[in-house]
TIKOL-254676 format. One record per residue: residue in one letter; x, y, z of N, C-alpha, C in turn. Coordinates in pm, whole numbers, plus 50000, padded with zeros to 5 digits. Atoms other than C-alpha are relative to their C-alpha. Layout:
SITE,A,X,Y,Z,X,Y,Z,X,Y,Z
...
***
This chain:
SITE,M,49945,49913,49902,23973,19197,29445,50127,50068,49944
SITE,A,49889,49932,50054,24220,19466,29334,50118,49985,50097
SITE,M,49881,50010,49916,24577,19416,29457,50109,50083,49935
SITE,R,49892,49917,50050,24883,19633,29423,50134,49935,50027
SITE,T,49870,50055,49978,25246,19549,29391,50086,50081,50097
SITE,S,49920,49919,49904,25368,19826,29615,49903,50094,50078
SITE,L,50074,49913,49911,25248,20050,29895,50088,50120,50032
SITE,P,49912,49887,49966,25388,20403,29916,50014,50020,50148
SITE,T,49993,49977,49860,25298,20433,30280,50058,49887,50076
SITE,L,49950,50114,49925,25409,20084,30371,50149,50016,50020
SITE,A,49856,49978,49983,25773,20180,30310,50027,50086,50122
SITE,I,49980,49913,49886,25735,20455,30565,49970,49925,50128
SITE,L,50039,50073,49882,25558,20228,30815,50106,49896,50043
SITE,L,49909,50104,49973,25828,19963,30790,50144,50045,50003
SITE,S,49864,49955,50018,26135,20181,30760,50073,50027,50135
SITE,G,49938,49985,49872,26201,20198,31136,49923,50097,50082
SITE,F,50069,49916,49904,26118,20427,31424,50054,50141,49998
SITE,G,49957,49864,49993,26135,20799,31485,49981,50078,49867
SITE,N,50023,49929,50125,26010,20897,31137,49863,50061,50002
SITE,A,50125,49922,50004,25710,21098,31022,49878,49914,50019
SITE,A,50118,50084,49990,25481,20794,31041,49952,49987,50147
SITE,F,50036,50016,49863,25478,20808,31421,49993,50135,50068
SITE,A,50017,49877,49929,25363,21080,31655,50084,50002,50127
SITE,C,49919,50001,49879,25607,20979,31929,50128,49914,49976
SITE,S,49883,50083,50008,25947,20824,31981,49960,49857,50044
SITE,C,50039,50142,49980,25911,20442,31967,50121,49917,50031
SITE,F,49891,50091,49961,26122,20166,32120,49949,49856,49986
SITE,G,50061,50130,50008,25912,19869,32020,50076,49908,49909
SITE,P,49935,50101,50089,25998,19552,31821,50007,50046,49855
SITE,D,49983,49959,50139,26124,19590,31465,49960,49892,49903
SITE,T,50062,50101,50090,25943,19283,31322,49858,49971,50041
SITE,F,50139,50033,49971,25586,19166,31296,49996,49892,50108
SITE,C,49993,50110,49897,25679,18850,31493,50028,50054,50138
SITE,G,49964,49942,49872,25843,19058,31765,49886,50083,50059
SITE,T,50118,49925,49950,25531,19279,31791,49898,49906,50060
SITE,L,50091,50097,49945,25321,18968,31847,50049,49938,50128
SITE,N,49942,50075,49887,25558,18823,32106,50126,50074,50048
SITE,P,49886,49921,49951,25778,19094,32269,50072,49930,50111
SITE,P,49922,50077,49905,26059,18982,32499,49984,50038,50145
SITE,Y,50025,49986,49861,25893,19024,32837,49880,49925,50038
SITE,E,50092,50098,49951,25655,18836,33051,49852,50042,49992
SITE,E,50139,49962,49991,25340,19043,33085,49950,50060,49868
SITE,P,50054,49936,50119,25109,19140,32796,50006,50153,50012
SITE,E,49983,49855,49999,25160,19504,32697,49911,50065,49896
SITE,W,50092,49921,50071,24983,19780,32519,50003,49988,49848
SITE,W,49994,50004,50149,25109,19724,32164,49967,49867,49941
SITE,I,50024,50134,50051,25027,19353,32131,49862,49997,49928
SITE,P,50131,50002,50069,24754,19313,31863,49902,49904,50055
SITE,D,50108,50095,49962,24421,19163,31957,49966,49904,49891
SITE,A,50031,50088,50113,24384,19018,31609,50093,50032,49886
SITE,V,49929,49985,50123,24575,18963,31287,49906,49967,49890
SITE,V,50101,50016,50105,24364,19009,30977,50057,50031,49863
SITE,L,49979,49964,50141,24381,19015,30600,49885,50091,49965
SITE,A,50110,49894,50012,24193,19333,30509,50028,50089,49876
SITE,V,49993,49907,50106,24118,19573,30229,49939,50137,50042
SITE,P,50058,49871,49965,24081,19951,30306,49893,50040,49898
SITE,Q,50115,49961,50084,23753,20095,30174,49976,50149,49995
SITE,E,50037,49861,49995,23694,20450,30291,50060,50064,50122
SITE,T,49945,49927,49886,23867,20706,30510,49889,50068,50077
SITE,Y,50093,49930,49915,23691,20863,30802,50085,50080,50099
SITE,Y,49912,49911,49928,23884,21159,30943,50137,49937,50009
SITE,Y,49868,50060,49991,24206,20996,31078,49989,49845,50014
SITE,G,50018,50146,50000,24065,20642,31056,49968,49952,49861
SITE,I,50035,50056,50130,23979,20408,30772,49913,49874,50027
SITE,D,50082,50121,49992,23708,20144,30724,50066,49890,49913
SITE,V,49942,50111,50075,23843,19805,30617,49908,49883,49997
SITE,V,50075,50127,50011,23676,19488,30490,50094,49886,50043
SITE,I,49918,50112,49954,23808,19180,30670,49979,49884,49906
SITE,V,50003,50113,50096,23888,18914,30412,50024,49871,50074
SITE,Q,49968,50123,49919,24030,18663,30664,50052,50044,50136
SITE,V,49945,49981,49867,24087,18657,31034,50105,49888,50023
SITE,I,49891,50097,49991,24429,18493,31073,50021,49957,50146
SITE,Q,49989,50034,49856,24449,18510,31455,49907,50096,50078
SITE,G,50085,49919,49914,24226,18641,31733,49857,50000,49950
SITE,E,50139,49992,50043,23865,18750,31684,49968,50146,49966
SITE,V,50051,49871,50045,23696,19039,31504,49851,49991,49988
SITE,D,50142,50013,49987,23332,19117,31557,49925,50007,49870
SITE,N,50076,49979,50122,23228,19231,31210,50088,49981,49873
SITE,D,49925,50012,50126,23320,19194,30841,50063,50128,49958
SITE,T,49945,49870,50029,23383,19565,30812,50022,50076,50135
SITE,V,49971,49932,49873,23555,19757,31098,50068,50130,49974
SITE,R,49927,49874,50005,23685,20107,31156,50126,49990,50074
SITE,V,49870,50009,49937,24053,20123,31227,50060,50143,50007
SITE,W,49949,49861,49977,24194,20446,31382,50155,49998,49996
SITE,G,49855,49980,49999,24545,20570,31318,50036,50119,50080
SITE,D,49947,49887,49928,24735,20874,31426,49924,50130,49966
SITE,N,50067,49874,50028,24545,21201,31463,50097,50119,50006
SITE,G,49897,49899,49990,24875,21391,31485,50047,50024,50143
SITE,A,49964,49976,49857,24888,21372,31866,50010,49870,50076
SITE,L,50005,50131,49935,24892,20996,31935,50124,49918,49964
SITE,C,49892,50094,50032,25151,20721,31949,49941,49880,49920
SITE,R,50057,50101,50084,24999,20529,31658,50059,50013,49859
SITE,N,49963,49998,50140,25076,20439,31299,49905,50091,49923
SITE,Y,50084,49917,50092,24943,20658,31017,49915,49903,49917
SITE,A,50093,50091,50073,24633,20481,30869,49968,50066,49866
SITE,G,50023,49931,50128,24674,20623,30517,50017,49913,49880
SITE,W,49981,50095,50109,24665,20315,30292,49904,50025,49888
SITE,A,50080,49974,50118,24534,20342,29939,49890,49896,49985
SITE,F,50107,50090,50027,24202,20189,29845,50046,49896,49897
SITE,G,49961,50107,50088,24247,19853,29675,50123,49925,50049
SITE,D,49890,50071,49941,24555,19768,29877,49945,49885,50085
SITE,T,50037,50109,49910,24528,19428,30046,50118,49984,50101
SITE,L,49899,49989,49894,24715,19422,30379,49977,49894,50105
SITE,V,50007,50072,49874,24793,19202,30673,50018,50105,50111
SITE,L,49999,49901,49895,24713,19416,30980,49995,49932,50137
SITE,G,50013,50034,49860,24776,19366,31350,49920,50111,50066
SITE,I,50088,49893,49947,24485,19555,31512,49965,49973,50148
SITE,D,50044,50004,49860,24386,19637,31870,49863,50066,50012
SITE,R,50116,49922,49960,24059,19741,32021,50047,50141,50033
SITE,T,49955,49866,49973,24080,20119,32035,50003,50028,50147
SITE,D,49992,49956,49861,24193,20266,32365,49929,50137,50016
SITE,L,50074,49873,49996,23983,20578,32278,50087,50121,50031
SITE,A,49912,49890,49965,24292,20794,32326,49974,50126,49912
SITE,G,50026,49887,50085,24191,21011,32029,49884,50086,50050
SITE,N,50109,49922,49945,23887,21123,32228,50044,50086,50119
SITE,T,49945,49919,49890,24106,21265,32509,50124,50078,49963
SITE,I,49880,49929,50055,24431,21356,32332,49961,50046,49859
SITE,V,50070,49960,50125,24255,21555,32065,50089,50092,49914
SITE,N,49946,49905,50095,24372,21733,31754,49884,50090,49955
SITE,P,50110,49913,50032,24156,22044,31696,49960,49998,49856
SITE,E,50035,50013,50144,24155,21968,31322,49883,49902,49983
SITE,F,50103,50106,50014,23909,21679,31391,49889,50025,50106
SITE,P,50107,49995,49898,23571,21664,31572,50040,49912,50117
SITE,E,49976,50077,49879,23577,21528,31927,49910,49879,50003
SITE,G,50085,50119,49974,23444,21187,32032,49981,49909,49881
SITE,L,50015,50081,50118,23504,21011,31701,50010,49849,50030
SITE,E,49971,50142,49981,23636,20682,31843,49891,49935,50087
SITE,Q,50104,50072,49929,23383,20422,31962,50056,49868,50048
SITE,P,49948,50123,49938,23435,20113,32182,50013,49884,49906
SITE,E,49999,50113,50093,23363,19874,31893,50110,50016,49888
SITE,D,49900,49972,50099,23639,20032,31679,50134,49936,50035
SITE,Y,49866,50052,49978,24000,19923,31640,50103,50109,49970
SITE,M,49894,49903,50029,24336,20100,31607,50124,49923,49961
SITE,I,49870,50050,50030,24684,20049,31475,50096,50071,50094
SITE,S,49909,49935,49904,24931,20108,31760,50127,50050,49932
SITE,G,49866,49971,50038,25277,20260,31729,50095,49904,50064
SITE,C,49901,50083,49925,25601,20110,31859,49995,49856,49960
SITE,G,50001,50142,50047,25607,19794,31648,49968,49997,49853
SITE,V,50032,50021,50141,25537,19648,31304,49864,49939,49993
SITE,Y,50143,50040,50001,25163,19616,31239,49946,49981,49856
SITE,V,50051,49996,50134,25133,19639,30860,50096,49924,49908
SITE,L,49924,50073,50098,25245,19394,30593,49921,50005,49867
SITE,D,50063,49997,50132,25176,19391,30218,49956,49859,49963
SITE,Y,50050,50130,50051,24973,19112,30057,49974,50014,49848
SITE,T,50013,49991,50143,25002,19054,29680,50010,49859,49944
SITE,N,49995,50129,50073,24916,18747,29471,50033,49881,50088
SITE,G,49985,50109,49907,24898,18516,29768,50124,49999,50084
SITE,H,49877,49989,49924,25223,18637,29922,49996,50116,50096
SITE,V,49992,49895,49897,25282,18837,30241,50146,50047,49996
SITE,R,49868,49941,50008,25578,19078,30230,50018,50103,50104
SITE,G,49969,49896,49902,25746,19294,30492,50102,49948,50103
SITE,W,49907,50034,49889,25948,19278,30814,49926,49900,50089
SITE,I,50084,50105,49934,25805,18947,30939,50077,49940,50119
SITE,T,49921,50055,49887,26077,18770,31146,50136,50065,50008
SITE,A,49872,49928,50002,26373,18994,31063,49978,50140,49944
SITE,P,50016,49862,50046,26418,19371,31002,50053,50020,49861
SITE,S,49968,49988,50143,26447,19325,30627,49883,49941,49923
SITE,M,50113,50043,50073,26208,19256,30346,50000,49849,49976
SITE,Q,50016,50145,50013,26080,18896,30349,49875,49973,49920
SITE,D,50112,50039,50080,25834,18710,30133,49956,49854,50037
SITE,Y,50056,50129,49965,25608,18420,30245,49868,49980,49929
SITE,T,50139,50029,50040,25306,18249,30093,49912,50023,50124
SITE,L,50088,49976,49885,25003,18318,30311,50002,49878,50092
SITE,A,50000,50120,49916,25002,17956,30431,50125,49992,50083
SITE,D,49874,50007,49926,25370,17971,30528,50007,50114,50104
SITE,F,50003,49889,49905,25319,18309,30692,49919,49964,50124
SITE,V,50085,50043,49886,25039,18165,30911,50081,49904,50087
SITE,D,49918,50097,49921,25273,17879,31017,50108,50075,50076
SITE,V,49892,49926,49933,25554,18123,31094,49950,50074,50119
SITE,I,50041,49918,49884,25354,18356,31314,49931,49919,50107
SITE,D,50052,50087,49896,25186,18067,31489,50113,49964,50100
SITE,G,49892,50031,49910,25530,18005,31635,50047,50119,50085
SITE,C,49952,49884,49923,25572,18356,31767,49887,50092,50050
SITE,A,50111,49905,49972,25223,18501,31812,49939,49978,50137
SITE,L,50086,50002,49879,25007,18574,32113,49858,49992,49956
SITE,H,50140,50013,50037,24658,18443,32074,49915,50073,50100
SITE,N,50084,49920,49910,24434,18712,32221,50073,50040,50125
SITE,G,49927,49954,49883,24711,18834,32450,50049,49895,50092
SITE,V,49952,50105,49907,24805,18494,32597,50140,49964,49962
SITE,H,49862,50024,50027,25178,18450,32619,50037,49852,50012
SITE,G,49929,50123,49979,25385,18139,32577,50117,50028,50091
SITE,P,49887,49978,49913,25706,18091,32774,50092,50111,49945
SITE,M,49912,49891,50041,25934,18397,32768,50108,50023,50105
SITE,A,49893,49962,49905,26244,18536,32934,49938,50079,50115
SITE,A,50051,49928,49881,26188,18670,33286,50015,50153,49977
SITE,D,50001,49854,50010,26108,19041,33307,50029,50057,50136
SITE,P,49968,49953,49865,26273,19224,33599,49922,50124,50041
SITE,L,50063,49875,49968,26059,19535,33579,49862,49983,50062
SITE,I,50129,50005,49927,25774,19573,33829,49936,50141,49997
SITE,V,50073,49873,49996,25508,19844,33800,49880,49982,50098
SITE,R,50114,50003,49905,25277,19904,34097,49927,50134,49999
SITE,N,50077,49879,49995,25012,20164,34152,49957,50028,50145
SITE,L,50033,49959,49864,24985,20344,34486,49918,50127,50000
SITE,A,50090,49884,49996,24682,20573,34515,50009,50085,49875
SITE,G,49997,49926,50126,24704,20663,34148,50136,50034,49952
SITE,T,49866,49969,50039,25079,20703,34138,50076,49874,49960
SITE,P,49922,50121,50037,25284,20448,33940,50134,49997,50071
SITE,V,49871,50023,49933,25586,20304,34120,50075,49894,49922
SITE,L,49915,50095,50073,25869,20136,33928,50098,49936,50095
SITE,E,49900,50071,49918,26098,19872,34080,50049,49883,49920
SITE,L,49943,50120,50063,26328,19592,33967,49995,49885,50098
SITE,H,49993,50125,49917,26307,19233,34094,50132,49989,50067
SITE,E,49859,50007,49949,26688,19239,34134,50064,50133,49975
SITE,R,49934,49869,50012,26891,19553,34196,50106,49994,49894
SITE,A,49898,49981,50105,27100,19666,33900,49997,50142,49954
SITE,V,49992,49864,50051,27216,19998,33756,49955,49993,49851
SITE,V,50055,50002,50132,27008,20055,33442,49977,50143,49951
SITE,D,50042,49868,50061,26915,20343,33205,49849,50002,50001
SITE,L,50148,49981,49995,26563,20469,33265,49961,50125,49920
SITE,E,50057,49884,50070,26368,20690,33030,49846,49995,50016
SITE,L,50144,49987,49995,26012,20816,33055,49959,50098,49894
SITE,H,50050,49913,50107,25825,20960,32755,49850,50021,50018
SITE,D,50144,49980,50001,25484,21117,32734,49947,49953,49861
SITE,L,50055,50056,50122,25246,21017,32453,50022,50089,49876
SITE,Q,49960,49923,50114,25368,21301,32237,50145,49976,49966
SITE,G,49861,50038,50030,25716,21142,32241,50102,50080,50071
SITE,R,49903,49917,49930,25877,21399,32467,50062,49922,50117
SITE,C,49934,50066,49892,26135,21261,32705,49993,50089,50126
SITE,V,50022,49921,49880,26037,21382,33054,50088,49956,50115
SITE,L,49910,50047,49897,26289,21176,33251,50102,49911,49932
SITE,S,49893,50084,50052,26627,21024,33163,50111,49999,50110
SITE,R,49903,50008,49889,26862,20893,33434,50046,49853,50017
SITE,N,49960,50130,49950,27057,20601,33574,49913,49967,50120
SITE,W,50088,50040,49896,26853,20400,33819,50045,49864,50053
SITE,D,49947,50120,49937,26947,20131,34071,49891,49895,50031
SITE,G,50108,50101,49986,26610,19953,34069,49919,50011,50125
SITE,T,50081,49982,49883,26490,20069,34407,49869,50070,49970
SITE,A,50133,49946,50027,26124,20181,34435,50007,50146,49959
SITE,L,49998,49865,50052,26073,20494,34229,49858,50044,49967
SITE,A,50136,49951,50023,25743,20680,34255,50004,50114,49901
SITE,L,50010,49894,50102,25649,20893,33956,49899,50100,50039
SITE,D,50101,49910,49945,25461,21136,34171,50015,50146,49955
SITE,R,49984,49858,50036,25608,21456,34038,49955,50036,49858
SITE,F,50042,49978,50137,25468,21414,33693,49849,50031,49990
SITE,S,50141,49962,50022,25139,21550,33557,49911,49880,49973
SITE,T,50091,50108,50033,24830,21337,33519,50009,49965,49856
SITE,G,49993,50043,50140,24847,21129,33203,50066,49863,49988
SITE,T,49941,50131,50031,24990,20819,33035,50141,50024,49948
SITE,Y,49860,49988,50038,25364,20767,32990,50052,49862,49957
SITE,I,49927,50118,50040,25596,20512,32834,50133,49996,50078
SITE,A,49878,50018,49925,25867,20386,33070,50087,49893,49929
SITE,Q,49909,50090,50065,26173,20223,32916,50124,49978,50088
SITE,V,49884,50034,49924,26450,20041,33103,50097,49922,49909
SITE,R,49899,50067,50081,26776,19933,32932,50111,49951,50093
SITE,L,49886,50058,49933,27043,19700,33069,50082,49927,49897
SITE,G,49919,50058,50109,27315,19632,32809,49911,49990,49877
SITE,S,50078,50020,50118,27134,19483,32506,49854,49967,50033
SITE,E,50140,50034,49959,26815,19405,32709,49922,50129,50018
SITE,R,50087,49883,49991,26518,19638,32711,49862,49954,50044
SITE,W,50137,50027,49955,26182,19645,32891,49920,50129,49995
SITE,I,50085,49882,50023,25895,19882,32826,49866,49980,50067
SITE,R,50135,50000,49938,25577,19963,33016,49924,50130,49966
SITE,K,50083,49882,50004,25288,20198,32968,49949,50022,50141
SITE,V,50046,49971,49866,25210,20366,33303,49910,50121,49998
SITE,H,50095,49890,49993,24931,20598,33403,50004,50069,50134
SITE,K,50000,49919,49877,24950,20883,33658,49866,50067,50008
SITE,E,50130,49943,49974,24616,20980,33802,50008,50140,50062
***
């Protein structure tokens, strides 16, 4: 199996948020461990369904077929799967890894967003329910070389673990198929009333609220006291709601019908 000592695109993927590797502004965790176990109670949209050791084989439009060498956590249906990245209009990582690279990937079942938020450069309807994707807003890609995993694993700086040690480390912070261990309480409530998302806090507090669309545009930014707030004035679509209180932060994906 060919392995490389460096990944040109990996440096982009791990260098932080708001760069060219993402199609939207991201506020997610800055470590692989944090992506597996973010600091809130309910499972959210960026948590990987599986962690795999994989080798990219062939690109397919804005996706890439990868051979699964080892399933580290979760379940994957086949030995070779198609993993979709960013088509230029999605909040996903760029899936542009070189052939022969061996990677640790956190992958999700595709949400089929590329079939509805289309880029006219690509054919429509490419994504299929059996496919996977690399989300944005988090760290999903680590390098694997000579039995060692390298990247932003438990801290936002370059770390190096043997594969066995890496498995032990993420066992302490990972979500197995979206099942959480104990976490800090999350004050943010999201309800749906007749297709309109309503935000509310368990306990009233003055917080900073931002709402972004999936193209990363900020469509709402204000102070908020936590009373019920209906997002009824926004267009149909999916949005990312972020609440900040001091150093604490909570994020939700909400859908307006």
